[in-house]
C-alpha positions as CSV (number, residue, x, y, z in Angstrom):
1,M,-10.0,49.8,8.5
2,R,-12.8,51.1,9.3
3,Q,-13.6,47.8,11.9
4,I,-10.6,48.8,13.6
5,A,-11.3,50.4,17.5
6,S,-8.3,52.2,18.6
7,R,-10.1,54.6,21.4
8,I,-13.0,52.9,22.5
9,S,-13.8,49.4,24.3
10,I,-15.0,47.0,22.2
11,Y,-18.5,45.4,23.1
12,S,-19.0,41.6,24.9
13,A,-18.6,39.7,21.6
14,D,-21.2,36.7,20.6
15,P,-20.3,33.6,22.0
16,F,-20.6,35.4,25.5
17,G,-24.1,36.7,24.5
18,V,-25.1,32.8,24.1
19,C,-23.6,32.3,27.3
20,S,-25.5,34.7,29.2
21,A,-28.7,34.4,28.1
22,L,-28.3,30.4,28.5
23,Y,-26.6,30.9,32.1
24,E,-29.1,29.9,34.6
25,L,-30.7,27.2,32.5
26,G,-29.0,24.1,34.0
27,G,-27.5,24.0,30.2
28,L,-23.8,22.5,29.5
29,T,-22.9,25.3,27.4
30,V,-18.9,24.9,25.4
31,M,-16.6,27.5,24.2
32,H,-14.9,26.2,21.0
33,D,-11.3,27.7,21.6
34,A,-8.1,27.5,22.5
35,S,-8.2,29.6,26.0
36,G,-9.1,32.8,27.0
37,C,-12.4,33.3,26.0
38,N,-13.6,31.8,29.3
39,S,-11.9,33.7,30.8
40,T,-12.6,36.8,29.2
41,Y,-16.0,35.9,29.8
42,N,-15.9,34.8,33.6
43,T,-14.0,37.4,34.6
44,H,-15.1,40.6,33.0
45,D,-18.7,39.7,31.6
46,E,-20.5,37.6,33.9
47,P,-21.3,39.5,37.4
48,R,-23.1,35.7,38.3
49,W,-20.4,34.0,38.3
50,Y,-19.0,33.8,41.9
51,D,-22.6,33.6,43.2
52,M,-23.9,31.0,40.8
53,D,-23.3,27.9,39.3
54,S,-23.2,27.4,35.7
55,M,-21.7,24.4,33.4
56,V,-19.5,26.9,31.2
57,Y,-16.9,25.4,29.5
58,I,-13.7,25.6,27.2
59,S,-13.4,23.1,24.7
60,G,-9.0,23.9,24.7
61,I,-8.8,22.9,21.0
62,S,-4.9,23.2,20.4
63,E,-2.8,24.2,17.5
64,M,-2.2,20.5,16.5
65,E,-6.4,19.6,16.1
66,A,-7.2,23.1,14.4
67,I,-4.7,22.2,12.1
68,M,-5.9,18.5,11.2
69,G,-9.0,19.0,11.9
70,D,-9.8,16.9,14.7
71,D,-13.3,16.6,16.0
72,D,-13.4,13.5,17.5
73,K,-12.0,14.4,20.4
74,F,-14.1,17.8,21.0
75,I,-17.4,15.2,20.4
76,N,-15.9,13.1,22.7
77,D,-15.1,15.3,25.3
78,I,-18.8,16.9,25.9
79,I,-20.8,14.0,25.4
80,Y,-18.2,12.2,28.5
81,T,-18.8,15.6,30.8
82,A,-22.8,15.4,29.4
83,K,-22.8,11.7,31.0
84,E,-21.4,12.9,34.3
85,L,-23.3,15.8,34.6
86,S,-26.9,15.2,33.1
87,P,-27.3,18.8,31.5
88,N,-30.8,20.0,30.9
89,F,-29.1,20.7,27.0
90,I,-25.9,20.9,25.2
91,A,-24.7,24.5,23.8
92,M,-21.6,24.8,21.9
93,T,-20.4,28.1,20.3
94,G,-17.8,29.2,17.7
95,T,-15.1,31.8,18.2
96,P,-12.4,32.5,15.6
97,I,-10.3,29.2,15.4
98,P,-13.4,26.9,14.4
99,M,-14.2,30.0,11.8
100,M,-11.4,29.8,10.3
101,I,-11.2,26.2,10.1
102,G,-15.1,25.6,9.1
103,T,-16.5,23.6,11.8
104,D,-19.7,22.4,11.4
105,F,-21.7,22.6,14.4
106,K,-24.9,21.4,13.1
107,A,-23.5,18.3,12.5
108,I,-21.5,18.0,15.7
109,A,-24.5,18.9,17.6
110,S,-26.5,15.9,15.9
111,I,-24.4,13.9,16.5
112,I,-23.9,14.2,20.6
113,E,-27.5,14.8,20.9
114,K,-28.0,11.3,19.5
115,E,-25.0,9.1,21.4
116,T,-26.9,11.4,25.0
117,N,-30.2,11.9,24.0
118,I,-29.9,15.0,25.6
119,P,-31.3,18.4,23.3
120,T,-28.2,20.2,21.6
121,F,-27.5,23.5,20.0
122,G,-24.7,24.1,18.1
123,F,-24.6,27.9,17.5
124,D,-22.3,29.3,14.2
125,T,-20.7,32.4,16.3
126,T,-17.2,33.7,15.4
127,G,-16.3,36.1,17.8
128,M,-16.7,38.8,15.4
129,H,-19.8,40.3,16.1
130,S,-21.4,41.6,19.7
131,Y,-22.7,39.5,22.4
132,V,-26.8,41.0,21.1
133,S,-26.1,38.4,18.1
134,G,-25.5,35.8,20.2
135,A,-27.9,36.1,22.6
136,Y,-30.2,36.7,20.3
137,K,-29.2,33.2,18.6
138,A,-29.9,31.2,22.0
139,F,-33.1,33.1,23.1
140,E,-34.8,32.7,19.2
141,A,-33.4,28.5,19.1
142,L,-34.9,28.1,23.1
143,A,-38.0,29.1,21.7
144,K,-38.4,26.7,18.8
145,R,-37.1,23.7,20.8
146,F,-38.3,23.7,24.1
147,V,-41.6,26.2,24.4
148,D,-44.3,23.7,25.0
149,E,-47.8,24.5,22.7
150,K,-49.8,22.7,25.2
151,A,-48.7,25.3,27.9
152,D,-52.2,25.7,29.8
153,K,-52.9,29.4,30.1
154,K,-55.5,28.6,32.9
155,E,-52.8,27.9,35.1
156,G,-52.5,31.0,36.5
157,T,-53.5,33.1,38.8
158,E,-57.3,34.1,37.9
159,G,-58.0,37.5,36.7
160,K,-54.4,37.9,35.8
161,K,-52.8,38.8,32.1
162,R,-49.9,37.0,31.6
163,V,-46.4,38.3,30.1
164,N,-43.3,37.2,29.7
165,I,-39.7,39.0,29.7
166,I,-37.8,38.6,27.2
167,G,-33.9,40.0,26.6
168,A,-33.1,40.0,30.2
169,T,-29.2,39.3,30.3
170,P,-26.7,40.7,32.5
171,L,-24.4,42.2,29.4
172,D,-27.6,44.9,29.4
173,F,-29.0,45.1,32.5
174,S,-26.2,43.6,35.0
175,V,-26.8,42.3,38.2
176,N,-28.4,45.9,40.0
177,K,-32.3,44.6,40.5
178,S,-33.1,46.2,37.1
179,V,-34.8,42.7,35.9
180,E,-36.9,42.7,39.5
181,A,-38.1,45.9,39.0
182,M,-39.6,45.5,35.8
183,K,-41.1,42.0,37.3
184,E,-42.3,44.3,40.8
185,L,-43.9,46.9,38.1
186,L,-45.7,44.3,35.9
187,E,-47.2,42.5,38.8
188,S,-48.5,45.7,40.7
189,D,-50.3,46.5,37.5
190,G,-52.3,43.3,37.5
191,F,-49.9,41.1,35.2
192,E,-48.2,37.5,36.2
193,V,-45.0,37.1,34.8
194,V,-44.8,33.8,33.5
195,S,-41.2,33.8,32.4
196,T,-38.1,35.6,32.6
197,W,-35.7,35.4,29.5
198,A,-33.4,34.6,31.3
199,M,-32.9,36.0,34.3
200,G,-34.8,34.9,37.5
201,S,-36.6,31.7,35.8
202,T,-35.6,28.1,35.1
203,L,-35.9,26.1,31.7
204,D,-39.5,25.0,33.2
205,D,-40.5,28.2,33.6
206,I,-39.7,29.0,29.9
207,K,-40.8,26.0,28.4
208,K,-44.4,27.7,29.9
209,S,-43.9,30.3,27.5
210,A,-47.2,29.6,25.4
211,A,-49.5,30.2,28.2
212,A,-48.4,34.2,27.9
213,D,-50.9,36.8,26.8
214,V,-48.6,39.2,25.7
215,N,-44.6,39.0,25.5
216,L,-42.3,42.4,26.6
217,V,-39.3,42.5,24.7
218,V,-36.5,44.9,26.6
219,S,-33.3,44.1,24.8
220,Y,-32.8,43.2,20.7
221,S,-31.6,39.9,21.9
222,G,-35.5,39.0,22.8
223,M,-36.6,39.5,19.2
224,G,-35.9,36.7,17.6
225,A,-37.9,34.7,20.1
226,A,-40.0,37.6,20.1
227,K,-41.5,37.0,16.7
228,Y,-41.3,33.0,16.3
229,L,-44.0,33.2,19.7
230,Y,-46.6,35.7,17.7
231,E,-45.9,33.2,14.3
232,K,-46.4,29.8,16.4
233,F,-48.4,30.9,19.3
234,G,-50.3,33.9,18.2
235,I,-48.5,35.8,21.5
236,P,-48.2,39.5,20.4
237,Y,-45.1,41.5,21.9
238,V,-44.7,44.9,22.5
239,V,-40.6,46.3,22.5
240,G,-39.8,48.8,25.1
241,T,-37.7,48.8,28.3
242,P,-39.5,50.8,31.1
243,F,-37.2,52.9,31.9
244,G,-38.5,56.3,33.7
245,K,-42.1,56.8,35.5
246,K,-43.6,57.8,32.6
247,F,-42.3,55.7,30.1
248,A,-43.3,52.7,32.4
249,E,-46.7,53.5,32.2
250,L,-46.6,53.8,28.2
251,V,-45.5,50.5,28.2
252,I,-48.5,49.1,30.7
253,N,-51.0,50.7,28.5
254,E,-48.9,49.1,25.1
255,L,-49.4,45.5,27.0
256,N,-52.5,46.5,27.5
257,E,-53.6,47.2,24.2
258,A,-51.5,44.4,22.2
259,I,-54.1,41.9,24.5
260,K,-57.1,43.7,23.3
261,T,-55.9,44.2,19.4
262,K,-53.4,40.9,19.6
263,E,-51.1,43.6,17.5
264,N,-47.6,44.0,18.0
265,K,-46.5,47.5,19.7
266,I,-43.2,49.4,19.7
267,A,-44.1,51.6,23.0
268,Y,-41.4,54.7,22.1
269,K,-42.6,55.0,18.1
270,N,-44.0,58.7,18.9
271,R,-41.5,59.9,21.4
272,K,-39.8,63.4,20.2
273,T,-36.9,63.2,17.7
274,A,-34.9,66.1,15.9
275,E,-32.2,66.1,13.5
276,D,-30.5,69.1,16.0
277,A,-31.5,66.4,19.1
278,D,-30.9,68.3,22.3
279,I,-29.0,64.8,23.7
280,T,-27.2,61.8,21.8
281,I,-27.7,58.6,23.4
282,V,-25.2,55.7,22.5
283,G,-25.9,52.2,23.2
284,E,-28.4,48.4,22.3
285,S,-31.6,49.8,20.1
286,I,-34.1,49.0,22.0
287,M,-32.9,50.0,25.2
288,S,-31.5,53.7,23.8
289,E,-34.6,54.3,22.2
290,S,-36.7,53.4,25.4
291,L,-34.2,55.9,27.4
292,A,-34.9,58.5,25.0
293,C,-38.8,58.5,24.7
294,A,-38.5,58.3,28.8
295,I,-36.3,61.8,29.0
296,S,-38.3,63.2,26.2
297,E,-41.7,62.4,28.4
298,E,-39.9,63.2,31.8
299,K,-37.5,66.3,30.5
300,N,-39.1,67.7,27.3
301,K,-36.1,67.2,25.3
302,T,-35.4,65.8,21.8
303,V,-33.5,63.1,21.9
304,K,-31.3,61.2,19.1
305,V,-29.8,57.6,19.7
306,I,-26.9,56.1,17.7
307,S,-27.5,52.1,18.2
308,A,-24.1,50.6,18.2
309,L,-25.2,47.3,18.2
310,E,-26.7,44.7,15.9
311,T,-30.6,45.3,15.4
312,D,-33.6,45.4,13.0
313,E,-33.2,49.3,11.6
314,K,-37.1,49.2,11.9
315,L,-37.2,49.7,15.5
316,L,-34.9,52.9,14.8
317,L,-36.8,56.6,14.3
318,D,-36.2,58.6,11.1
319,V,-33.2,60.6,13.2
320,D,-31.5,57.8,14.7
321,K,-28.5,55.5,13.0
322,L,-26.7,52.0,13.1
323,A,-23.4,53.1,13.3
324,M,-21.2,50.2,14.9
325,D,-17.4,51.4,14.3
326,E,-15.7,53.8,15.7
327,E,-15.1,55.6,12.6
328,E,-19.0,56.4,12.1
329,I,-19.9,57.3,15.6
330,T,-17.4,59.5,16.0
331,E,-18.8,61.8,13.2
332,L,-22.2,61.3,14.4
333,L,-20.7,62.6,17.4
334,K,-19.2,65.7,16.3
335,D,-21.6,67.9,16.9
336,A,-23.9,66.3,19.8
337,K,-24.3,68.7,22.8
338,T,-25.2,66.1,26.0
339,I,-24.1,62.8,25.3
340,I,-25.4,59.9,26.8
341,A,-23.4,56.9,26.9
342,D,-21.1,54.2,28.5
343,P,-18.0,56.6,29.9
344,L,-15.5,54.1,27.4
345,Y,-17.1,56.0,25.0
346,K,-15.6,59.2,26.4
347,P,-12.1,59.4,24.3
348,I,-14.2,59.9,21.4
349,C,-16.5,62.7,21.9
350,Q,-15.7,66.1,21.7
351,I,-14.4,67.8,24.8
352,D,-17.0,70.7,24.3
353,S,-19.8,68.4,24.6
354,N,-21.9,67.7,27.8
355,F,-21.0,63.8,28.7
356,I,-22.9,61.6,30.6
357,S,-21.9,58.9,32.2
358,L,-24.2,55.5,31.6
359,P,-22.3,52.6,31.9
360,H,-22.7,49.2,30.2
361,E,-21.9,45.9,31.3
362,G,-21.3,45.0,27.6
363,F,-19.3,47.5,26.8
364,S,-17.0,48.5,29.8
365,G,-17.3,45.1,31.5
366,R,-17.1,45.0,35.0
367,I,-14.8,48.3,35.4
368,Y,-18.5,50.4,36.2
369,R,-20.0,48.0,37.7
370,D,-21.5,49.5,40.6
371,E,-22.2,52.4,38.8
372,I,-24.9,51.1,36.5
373,P,-28.1,52.8,37.6
374,N,-31.5,50.9,37.7
375,I,-33.6,53.7,36.3
376,I,-37.0,50.5,35.6
377,N,-40.2,52.7,36.9
378,K,-37.7,55.6,38.5
379,N,-37.9,59.0,37.8
380,L,-34.8,60.2,35.9
């Protein structure tokens, strides 16, 4: 029963992570589900829905189709729609029903691609993991399928260092100009942004990613793609979200150092920590670690992080914890003095703790969207 959430919300699911990562790239994304997943995604988790067109659909699988395993209808519907709309690619995502009946998305993707000659992905999402898992798979698949190894490093502005921002979706950064602020920060320090995965960039921009000198990974969703680009093209990456003035400066320094040494960097690795920390942050691993470092740098406070989402524990510091169940998080917050987290975590915090609200779109959806601050390169 440890995985049951009785007092707090749950994070956006992995199919939504795929949809969010691919939303702006001109693809046809289909959630294989009876109905409901699409409205939950576009109503609560997708702030771009009413302002930007995207081909996100639901398959509408019926009870009989689920029982009898009728994949032909699913395949034919996608082929028909793809021929009508001519998307840049096709992506299918799974939900609990296809998980239970054992739908083979990779085999279906192969059939559809052969029929349409359109690059097709079958993501084995289940609806039982968080958006981080789905976005991670989507970005990694983009890197493996679309990044052009012939991308010309000489195409950019002479004298400019070139960078990709990887791991940006509204589920982490909302639409409060945080991503634009990252670009402005990098450009003001002599960088040219090749692509932003995947807000504010096209699929053609992403195809040119191999022309970059370094990658900036701003959430765990981007780690798979960054690792692949390092292994395939030798592009080093820096892990860190440039929150706060001092930490933003540190991130820039690490990017410059990574270009020189060709070594990967974790920008927050030397921050102040303590078991009995002044502040505890709950949230996504890389963003929370980065905020913790920014607070340590600017406020001289010790900070501990609880990563409530999938991550590589090597990205966490010694005192930090990976805890994804309400019961475990409640126990870890028992003695916390000051807590920074989404307001929907407040029911499991001690009454006498100092709770600082930091809404997270991937956790509370649209409820506190207007209260999500842009703290990129700003004094905290």
